[in-house]
C-alpha positions as CSV (number, residue, x, y, z in Angstrom):
1,M,9.9,-21.0,-18.8
2,S,12.4,-18.4,-17.7
3,D,15.4,-19.2,-15.6
4,K,14.8,-18.3,-12.0
5,I,16.7,-15.6,-10.1
6,I,17.5,-15.2,-6.5
7,L,16.4,-12.0,-4.8
8,N,16.9,-10.5,-1.4
9,I,14.1,-8.3,-0.3
10,N,13.2,-6.7,3.1
11,I,9.5,-7.2,3.4
12,N,7.9,-5.7,6.6
13,N,11.3,-5.7,8.3
14,K,12.0,-9.3,7.5
15,E,14.8,-10.3,5.2
16,I,13.4,-12.6,2.6
17,K,15.3,-14.7,0.0
18,L,13.2,-15.5,-3.1
19,N,13.9,-17.9,-6.0
20,V,11.5,-16.6,-8.7
21,E,11.0,-16.1,-12.4
22,P,12.1,-12.6,-13.3
23,R,8.7,-11.8,-14.9
24,T,6.8,-12.5,-11.7
25,L,4.8,-9.5,-10.4
26,L,5.3,-8.3,-6.9
27,I,1.6,-8.7,-6.0
28,D,1.8,-12.4,-6.9
29,I,4.7,-13.0,-4.6
30,L,3.1,-11.0,-1.8
31,R,-0.2,-12.8,-2.0
32,N,0.6,-16.3,-3.3
33,N,4.1,-17.0,-1.9
34,L,4.2,-14.9,1.3
35,N,0.4,-15.0,2.2
36,L,0.3,-11.2,2.6
37,T,-3.2,-10.9,1.4
38,G,-4.0,-7.5,2.8
39,T,-2.7,-6.0,-0.4
40,H,-5.6,-6.5,-2.8
41,I,-5.9,-7.1,-6.5
42,G,-8.6,-4.7,-7.7
43,C,-8.1,-4.3,-11.4
44,D,-4.8,-6.0,-12.3
45,T,-4.1,-3.1,-14.7
46,S,-2.5,-0.5,-12.5
47,Q,-5.6,1.7,-12.3
48,C,-7.2,1.4,-8.9
49,G,-4.5,1.5,-6.3
50,S,-5.9,-1.3,-4.2
51,C,-2.5,-3.1,-4.5
52,M,-0.5,-0.1,-3.2
53,V,2.6,-0.9,-1.1
54,L,5.6,1.2,-0.1
55,L,8.8,0.4,-2.0
56,E,11.6,2.3,-0.4
57,N,9.0,4.5,1.3
58,K,7.3,5.5,-2.0
59,C,3.9,4.2,-3.1
60,V,3.9,1.7,-6.0
61,K,1.2,-0.4,-7.5
62,S,2.4,-3.9,-6.9
63,C,0.4,-5.2,-9.8
64,S,2.7,-3.3,-12.2
65,I,6.1,-3.9,-10.5
66,L,8.2,-7.0,-11.3
67,V,9.6,-8.5,-8.2
68,A,13.0,-8.5,-9.8
69,Q,12.9,-4.6,-9.5
70,C,12.7,-5.0,-5.7
71,D,16.0,-6.8,-5.2
72,N,17.9,-5.4,-2.2
73,K,15.1,-3.0,-1.5
74,S,12.6,-2.5,1.3
75,I,8.9,-3.1,1.0
76,K,6.1,-2.3,3.5
77,T,2.6,-3.8,3.1
78,I,-0.5,-3.1,5.0
79,E,0.3,-6.0,7.3
80,S,3.2,-3.9,8.7
81,I,0.8,-1.1,9.8
82,G,-0.6,-1.7,13.3
83,K,-2.6,-4.6,14.6
84,E,-6.3,-5.0,15.6
85,N,-5.6,-4.4,19.3
86,N,-2.9,-1.8,18.7
87,L,-3.9,0.5,15.8
88,S,-1.4,2.9,14.2
89,N,-2.3,6.6,14.0
90,V,-3.3,6.3,10.3
91,Q,-5.7,3.4,11.2
92,K,-7.1,5.4,14.1
93,A,-7.7,8.4,11.7
94,F,-9.6,6.2,9.2
95,K,-11.6,4.6,12.0
96,N,-12.4,7.9,13.8
97,N,-13.4,9.7,10.5
98,H,-15.3,6.9,8.9
99,G,-12.8,6.7,6.1
100,L,-13.9,3.3,4.8
101,Q,-17.0,1.4,3.8
102,C,-16.5,-2.0,2.3
103,G,-12.8,-1.8,3.1
104,F,-11.5,-3.3,-0.1
105,C,-9.6,-0.2,-1.2
106,T,-8.6,0.8,2.4
107,P,-5.1,-0.8,2.3
108,G,-4.2,1.2,-0.7
109,F,-5.5,4.5,0.8
110,I,-3.6,3.8,4.0
111,M,-0.4,3.2,2.2
112,S,-1.0,6.4,0.2
113,A,-1.7,8.3,3.5
114,I,1.7,7.3,4.8
115,E,3.4,8.6,1.7
116,C,1.4,11.8,2.0
117,K,2.8,12.2,5.5
118,N,6.3,11.3,4.4
119,N,6.0,14.0,1.7
120,K,4.8,16.5,4.3
121,L,1.5,17.2,2.4
122,S,-0.9,19.3,4.5
123,S,-3.8,20.7,2.5
124,E,-6.9,18.9,1.4
125,D,-6.2,19.9,-2.2
126,E,-2.7,18.3,-2.0
127,V,-4.2,15.1,-0.6
128,R,-6.9,15.0,-3.3
129,E,-4.3,15.4,-6.0
130,F,-2.0,12.8,-4.5
131,L,-4.9,10.3,-4.4
132,D,-5.5,10.6,-8.1
133,G,-4.4,6.9,-8.6
134,N,-6.7,5.4,-5.8
135,F,-10.2,4.4,-6.6
136,C,-13.1,3.8,-4.2
137,R,-16.4,2.6,-5.6
138,C,-18.3,3.0,-2.3
139,T,-17.7,6.5,-1.1
140,G,-17.5,10.1,-2.4
141,Y,-13.9,10.3,-1.0
142,Q,-14.8,13.0,1.5
143,N,-14.3,10.8,4.6
144,I,-11.1,9.3,3.1
145,V,-9.6,12.7,2.5
146,K,-10.8,13.8,6.0
147,S,-9.2,10.7,7.5
148,I,-5.9,11.5,5.7
149,T,-5.8,15.2,6.6
150,S,-6.6,14.2,10.2
151,F,-3.7,11.7,10.1
152,L,-1.4,14.4,8.7
153,K,-2.0,16.6,11.8
154,M,-1.0,13.8,14.2
155,P,2.5,13.6,15.6
């Protein structure tokens, strides 16, 4: 068993102090310790993008990041993006453009959409290329891309 380390991380605008083993994955802390279960485990091999979160405003697959790498950094999970009775623009875009089916991969796509906007992407081709690391087993991606390009046009 490894010695534990103390980390300070800002998660969804809350300062969190963690006492964890350095080899612990970020996804495990989010889901098991902090009960932030909106970030999904799809493959556990860094392939599908269902575990995507924003680390310092950049998308990362939380199944492949050690929580120790997040010390003194800011993380945003899907739980920080709007609420059921007060949807954010990205959630509205997905709803209005039918950008989901089963919903399992949706949190990862929404986090990717936010980085697309942060990176000022605008074309469908740019969005499709950016989404290379996100998998959806239910759709042909058309409505997901349509949702994101719609979101990119919003203020």
